[in-house]
Legacy VTK file of the C-alpha trace (Angstrom):
# vtk DataFile Version 3.0
C-alpha trace
ASCII
DATASET POLYDATA
POINTS 44 float
0.000 0.000 0.000
2.831 2.420 0.769
4.154 2.085 -2.790
0.782 3.040 -4.238
0.194 6.096 -2.075
2.981 8.392 -3.340
1.986 8.064 -7.031
-1.643 8.709 -6.070
-0.607 11.808 -4.146
1.434 13.001 -7.117
-1.596 12.599 -9.367
-3.786 14.451 -6.869
-1.326 17.332 -6.801
-1.353 17.393 -10.609
-5.159 17.488 -10.645
-5.089 20.282 -8.055
-2.712 22.337 -10.211
-4.888 21.758 -13.277
-7.957 22.849 -11.328
-6.215 26.047 -10.282
-5.223 26.766 -13.888
-8.759 26.082 -15.126
-10.257 28.336 -12.447
-7.846 31.099 -13.387
-8.683 30.752 -17.085
-12.424 30.794 -16.350
-12.041 33.945 -14.271
-10.045 35.643 -17.028
-12.558 34.588 -19.685
-15.405 35.932 -17.569
-13.615 39.241 -17.175
-13.071 39.524 -20.929
-16.702 38.621 -21.617
-17.872 41.336 -19.220
-15.599 43.885 -20.888
-16.881 42.931 -24.341
-20.455 43.204 -23.094
-19.794 46.684 -21.678
-18.144 47.786 -24.906
-21.020 46.490 -27.037
-23.524 48.151 -24.712
-21.692 51.487 -25.051
-21.731 51.467 -28.843
-23.533 54.504 -30.303
LINES 1 45
44 0 1 2 3 4 5 6 7 8 9 10 11 12 13 14 15 16 17 18 19 20 21 22 23 24 25 26 27 28 29 30 31 32 33 34 35 36 37 38 39 40 41 42 43
């Protein structure tokens, strides 16, 4: 069991890092979408 645990933990850390990157990308995309919406709304 001890031999299995470290690789599982490594994979969990990888998934955690991916989740953080995805969350960051989603936040950035949301910000850009809001800016586009504001710009379209302010068109003459």
